[in-house]
C-alpha positions in Angstrom: 10.4 210.6 98.6 7.2 212.8 98.2 5.1 212.9 101.1 1.2 213.3 101.0 -1.6 214.0 103.7 -4.5 212.0 103.7 -7.3 214.0 105.0 -9.6 211.0 106.9 -8.3 207.3 107.8 -11.8 205.8 108.1 -12.4 202.9 105.9 -13.2 204.9 102.8 -9.8 206.3 102.8 -8.3 203.2 103.1 -8.0 202.7 99.1 -6.6 205.7 98.5 -3.6 205.3 101.8 -2.8 202.0 100.3 -2.5 203.3 96.5 -0.7 206.4 97.7 2.1 204.1 99.2 2.0 201.9 95.9 3.1 205.4 94.2 5.8 205.4 96.5 4.4 208.1 98.7 5.4 208.7 102.2 1.5 209.1 103.6 0.8 210.7 106.6 -3.0 210.2 107.8 -5.2 212.9 109.3 -7.7 211.7 111.7 -9.0 212.6 115.3 -9.9 209.3 115.9 -6.6 206.8 116.9 -9.0 203.5 116.4 -9.5 205.0 112.6 -8.0 201.9 110.4 -6.0 204.0 107.9 -3.7 205.0 111.0 -2.1 201.3 110.7 -1.3 201.5 107.5 0.2 205.1 107.2 3.8 206.0 107.8 2.4 208.6 110.1 -0.4 209.9 111.6 -2.0 213.2 113.2 -5.0 213.0 115.8 -6.1 216.6 114.6 -9.8 217.2 112.9 -9.7 217.0 109.1 -11.9 220.3 109.3 -9.0 221.9 111.3 -7.9 224.4 108.6 -5.1 225.9 110.7 -3.8 222.9 112.5 -3.7 220.9 108.9 -2.0 223.9 107.4 0.9 223.7 110.0 1.4 220.1 110.1 1.5 220.3 105.8 4.1 222.8 106.7 6.2 221.6 109.4 6.2 217.9 107.4 7.2 219.7 104.1 4.4 217.5 102.1 3.6 217.7 98.6 0.2 216.8 98.6 -3.2 217.5 100.6 -5.7 215.5 99.6 -8.9 213.4 100.4 -11.7 210.7 99.5 -15.5 211.1 99.8 -15.5 213.9 102.4 -16.9 217.3 101.4 -15.9 218.9 104.6 -12.3 217.8 103.8 -12.2 218.4 100.2 -12.6 222.0 101.1 -9.7 221.5 103.9 -7.0 220.2 101.4 -8.5 223.2 99.1 -7.8 225.6 101.7 -4.1 224.1 102.7 -2.8 223.7 99.3 -3.5 227.0 98.4 -1.6 229.1 101.2 1.0 226.2 100.8 1.0 227.1 96.9 0.4 223.0 96.6 -1.3 221.8 93.4 -4.7 221.8 94.6 -8.5 223.1 93.4 -9.9 226.5 93.7 -11.2 226.9 97.3 -14.6 229.0 96.4 -15.2 226.3 93.5 -15.1 223.4 96.4 -17.4 225.7 98.7 -19.9 226.0 96.3 -19.8 222.0 95.6 -19.8 221.5 99.4 -22.8 223.9 100.5 -26.4 223.1 99.4 -27.5 226.5 100.1 -24.2 228.1 97.7 -24.6 225.3 95.2 -28.6 226.2 94.7 -27.9 229.7 94.6 -24.6 229.3 91.9 -27.2 227.3 89.7 -30.2 230.0 90.0 -27.1 232.8 89.1 -25.9 230.7 86.4 -29.4 229.9 84.5 -29.5 226.2 85.5 -32.8 224.5 86.4 -33.0 224.3 90.1 -35.9 223.8 92.3 -37.1 226.9 94.5 -35.8 227.4 97.3 -34.9 228.8 100.7 -32.1 228.6 103.1 -33.0 228.9 107.1 -30.6 229.4 110.4 -33.8 230.1 112.6 -36.6 227.5 113.0 -39.4 230.3 113.9 -38.5 231.3 109.9 -39.7 228.4 108.5 -43.5 228.5 109.3 -43.6 231.5 106.7 -41.9 229.6 103.7 -43.4 230.5 100.6 -43.0 227.3 98.7 -45.5 224.2 97.0 -45.0 221.1 99.2 -43.8 218.3 99.4 -40.3 219.7 100.1 -37.1 218.3 100.6 -35.5 220.0 104.6 -32.1 218.8 104.6 -28.7 220.2 106.2 -26.8 222.5 103.8 -23.6 220.9 105.0 -24.4 217.4 105.5 -23.1 214.3 103.7 -24.5 210.5 103.4 -28.1 211.6 103.0 -28.0 212.3 106.8 -30.9 214.2 108.3 -32.9 214.7 105.2 -37.0 214.5 105.5 -39.6 214.8 103.0 -42.4 217.1 103.8 -46.0 217.2 102.4 -47.5 219.8 105.1 -46.8 222.6 106.8 -47.1 221.0 110.1 -44.1 218.8 109.8 -42.0 221.7 109.0 -40.5 222.4 112.6 -39.6 218.6 113.2 -37.7 218.4 110.4 -35.6 221.0 110.4 -35.0 220.2 114.2 -33.6 216.7 112.4 -31.7 219.0 109.6 -30.0 221.4 112.3 -28.7 218.6 114.5 -26.8 217.3 111.3 -25.4 220.3 110.3 -21.9 221.8 111.6 -22.9 225.4 110.6 -26.3 225.2 111.9 -28.4 226.0 108.7 -30.7 224.4 106.8 -32.1 224.2 103.1 -35.9 223.8 102.2 -36.7 222.9 98.8 -39.4 222.2 96.3 -39.1 217.9 95.4 -38.1 217.5 91.9 -40.3 214.5 90.9 -38.2 212.0 88.7 -39.1 210.7 85.4 -36.4 207.6 85.7 -34.5 206.7 88.4 -31.8 209.1 90.1 -28.9 209.2 88.4 -25.7 208.8 90.4 -22.2 208.5 89.5 -18.8 209.9 89.8 -16.8 211.8 87.3 -12.8 212.7 86.6 -11.9 216.3 85.5 -8.5 217.0 84.3 -7.6 220.9 83.5 -11.1 222.4 84.0 -12.9 219.3 81.5 -14.7 216.3 82.4 -12.5 213.4 80.8 -14.5 210.2 81.6 -18.0 210.3 83.2 -19.9 207.1 84.7 -23.9 207.5 85.7 -25.9 204.6 87.3 -29.3 204.6 88.8 -29.9 205.1 92.4 -32.2 202.6 94.3 -34.5 203.6 97.7 -36.4 201.4 99.9 -39.8 203.0 100.3 -40.8 201.0 103.3 -37.7 202.0 105.1 -36.8 205.3 104.1 -37.2 207.0 100.0 -34.4 209.4 100.7 -31.2 207.3 101.6 -30.0 205.3 98.5 -29.0 201.4 99.7 -27.9 201.0 95.7 -26.4 202.2 92.5 -26.3 200.3 89.5 -23.8 200.4 86.3 -24.9 201.5 83.9 -28.0 203.3 84.1 -31.0 202.1 82.5 -31.8 205.0 81.0 -31.0 205.8 77.6 -28.4 207.3 75.8 -30.3 210.3 74.8 -31.5 211.9 78.2 -28.1 210.5 79.5 -26.3 212.9 77.4 -28.4 215.7 78.2 -27.3 214.7 82.2 -23.7 214.8 80.8 -23.8 218.3 79.1 -25.1 219.7 82.5 -22.6 218.7 84.7 -20.1 219.6 81.8 -21.1 223.2 82.0 -21.2 223.1 85.9 -18.1 222.2 86.0 -16.7 224.9 83.4 -18.6 227.7 85.1 -17.3 227.0 88.8 -13.8 226.6 88.1 -12.9 222.9 89.8 -10.0 221.9 88.1 -9.1 218.5 88.6 -10.1 215.2 90.2 -13.0 212.8 90.9 -16.6 214.3 91.5 -19.7 213.0 92.7 -23.0 213.6 90.6 -26.9 213.4 91.7 -28.8 214.4 88.7 -32.5 213.9 87.9 -34.8 214.2 84.7 -38.1 215.9 86.1 -41.3 213.8 84.9 -43.3 216.8 84.4 -41.1 219.0 82.3 -38.5 216.3 80.7 -35.9 218.8 82.2 -31.9 217.9 83.6 -31.8 218.9 87.3 -28.4 218.8 89.1 -29.3 217.8 92.6 -25.6 217.4 93.8 -21.8 217.8 92.0 -19.5 217.3 95.3 -16.0 217.7 94.7 -14.7 214.5 95.6 -15.8 210.7 94.8 -18.8 209.0 95.8 -19.6 207.1 98.9 -20.6 203.7 99.4 -17.3 202.4 97.7 -18.5 204.0 94.1 -14.8 204.3 93.2 -14.2 200.4 93.7 -17.6 199.8 91.6 -17.2 202.0 88.9 -13.6 200.3 88.9 -15.2 196.8 88.6 -17.7 197.9 86.1 -15.5 199.8 83.5 -11.5 199.4 84.7 -11.2 202.9 85.2 -9.2 204.0 88.3 -9.6 207.2 89.6 -6.8 206.8 91.7 -4.5 206.5 88.7 -5.7 209.1 87.2 -5.4 211.1 90.1 -2.1 210.4 90.6 -0.8 210.5 86.9 -1.3 214.3 87.0 0.3 214.8 90.4 3.4 212.8 88.9 3.2 214.4 85.4 1.7 211.7 83.7 -0.3 211.8 80.6 -1.5 208.1 80.1 -4.7 207.8 78.7 -7.2 204.8 80.4 -9.0 202.4 78.2 -12.0 200.7 79.2 -13.5 197.8 79.1 -17.4 198.1 79.5 -18.7 194.6 79.4 -20.0 194.0 82.9 -22.7 194.9 85.1 -21.7 196.0 88.9 -23.4 197.7 92.2 -22.7 198.3 95.5 -25.5 197.1 97.6 -25.9 198.7 101.6 -27.3 196.2 103.9 -29.6 197.7 106.1 -32.4 197.1 108.8 -35.9 198.7 109.0 -35.7 198.7 113.4 -33.6 198.8 115.9 -32.1 196.8 118.2 -29.4 194.0 118.3 -28.3 192.5 115.0 -28.7 188.4 115.2 -28.4 187.3 111.7 -28.1 188.9 108.1 -28.9 186.1 105.4 -28.5 186.4 101.8 -29.7 184.4 99.0 -28.0 182.3 96.5 -28.5 184.6 93.8 -26.8 187.7 96.0 -24.1 185.5 96.8 -22.5 184.3 93.4 -22.5 188.0 92.6 -20.3 189.4 95.4 -16.7 190.4 94.9 -16.0 192.0 98.0 -17.8 192.7 101.8 -17.5 195.9 103.6 -18.2 195.0 107.1 -19.7 197.8 109.7 -21.8 196.0 112.2 -20.7 192.8 114.2 -23.1 190.4 114.9 -24.1 191.1 119.2 -23.6 195.3 118.5 -26.4 197.8 118.0 -28.5 198.3 114.7 -29.9 201.4 113.7 -32.7 202.3 111.2 -31.6 203.0 107.5 -31.8 207.0 107.9 -28.7 207.6 106.4 -25.7 206.3 104.6 -23.7 205.8 108.1 -26.6 203.2 109.4 -25.1 200.9 106.9 -24.8 197.2 108.5 -22.4 196.3 105.4 -22.0 197.3 102.0 -21.6 194.4 99.3 -20.3 195.0 96.2 -21.3 193.0 93.7 -20.5 192.2 89.8 -22.1 190.4 87.2 -22.2 189.7 83.4 -26.0 189.8 83.3 -27.9 192.9 82.8 -30.8 192.1 85.4 -28.3 192.7 88.4 -30.6 196.1 88.6 -33.9 193.9 88.9 -32.1 191.6 91.7 -31.1 194.9 93.1 -34.3 196.3 93.2 -36.0 193.3 94.7 -34.0 193.7 98.4 -36.2 192.1 100.5 -36.9 189.1 98.3 -32.9 188.7 98.8 -31.5 190.0 102.6 -33.0 189.5 105.6 -31.8 190.9 108.3 -32.9 189.8 112.1 -32.3 192.2 115.2 
């Protein structure tokens, strides 16, 4: 029986763990949290950090595993690439994954390879930021966080220090990137693509939705398909394809965030992550198109070459239930229009537990997976406050 190490055992990793077992693999989960749900369904688990390169290398060697993999995690994606290279296992080049996981290295790569990019600076000391030579507004964010945590839009120089402090708190390496804000012509594009042998074989782009009344920088939904016309979408797809070709990513799911600039109509890649998107984007795309990223990836590992057939006749999204204040959760009320479209609910916070303001994916109360026959799904999602009420 083939063995696989899955880096991470949280709820977002459960689909990978279950699917690996369905494919006949012996699954070893790695996560330092004892109560992580993935540990309960794995064949074996180890309580070590997914970013501990040497510990994971030793475990993989001792267990004689065939694959080291993760799902929806930038830090763990680098660990998987590093350990796979050290042990001679199939995996992506660590340098490619590092560039795709570090916002500073990513911007530098865009600059060096002729992509459009916002002007930016990377800082490790707050004293240096007051002399930053960028046009406001700017975005201040950690170079190495995910889930939109620690991000602030700053309109003037007087607010930079506070934003820097927040971003630093969410950075493992204590580095912060400040970059000029790209005003989007349309909704920000978000989705996943699959890469095989260094080429994108399948790509799915939807529209991000933000709640400006709570936090205009943290998306609470992505709706598929995008409402942007195909000509504009093709421009984005070509830029993503060129990036993957140049960076050297070989195979697996990638997560994409991109904007078309309102003022020059050019494509700007905001992020291209070396893993599938969070908030169950993998499942949303499967609901929307029938494309299964996990099947595609394991087919590569199992030396199969089966092209999946699409059936795109639906509309789908995830919708993060969130709060605009802190407190104790008393009640969540959903409209009938929302309820009839729900195909799955992913709860994080129970009634009676503490609630945080929606400042990152880690403050979600629950995630709803929606599916519809109607294109009006996007409009329904936009009217969040009309359909969802959180009492705390």
